[in-house]
N, C-alpha and C positions, 0 to 999 in steps of 0.2 A: 523802534529805534532803528537809527540809520547803520549802514555797514561799519563794522569794527572789528579789531581783534583783539586777543589778550596773548601777552606775552608768557603765561602760562595756561594750562589746561583749566578750564572751568565746569563744573557740573551743575546742571540746573534740575531742580526739585519742583516739579508742578504742584500746587497747594490747590488750586481752583483756577475755572474758566479753562480759554483755548487760545491757542497761538500756533502760528507758523514759524518756526526757525530756518531761515534759508542758509544753507551752508554749500559752498561750493556748486552753486546751483540747482540744489536738490531742496526740495520742499518737505519739511520734517514736521508732521502736525503734533502738537503737544496737548496733553488733556490732563486732568487731575491724575495725580499718582505716577505720572511718568517721569522717565528719569533720562537725562540726555547728557552726556560728555561731550563738549567742545574741546578738540585737541588745540594745544598751544598754536599761536601765529596763523590759525584758519579765517579766514573772513567770514564773517556771518552776520544777519540782521534779524528781528524779528517784529512779525507784523500781529499785533493782538486782534483777537477775534471776538471775545467775550470775556471781560471782568477777571483778566488773566492776573493771577499772581505766584509768584514761583521764591523759591531759596536758590541762591546762586551760590556755590562754594569755589573760591579762588585762595590760592598762595597770598600771602602778605605782601610777597613782592610783586604780585602781578601788576600789569600796567595795561590800561587800556588804550588803545590807539584807533581814531577815526580817520576812516579812508574816503576817498572822493568816489 
C-alpha cells in the first residue's frame, strides 16, 4: 500500500502472514498476533511479505489521505 495517513488513529491486528509497516522511516515487522497502533496523521506504508491478513480498527470519522 502506498504512503498515506489517517486523520484518526488506527489499530492493526495481524491475523496471518507477515508485512513491514513503514512509519517515520522506521521498519516495523508485523506477524501473526501482533498489534500496532498508528497515531493520527502519521504517514505510513505497508509492504506485504507473506499472505498478510489483518483487521484495522478506525474511527468512523477517519479519512485516509494518500501522499506523494
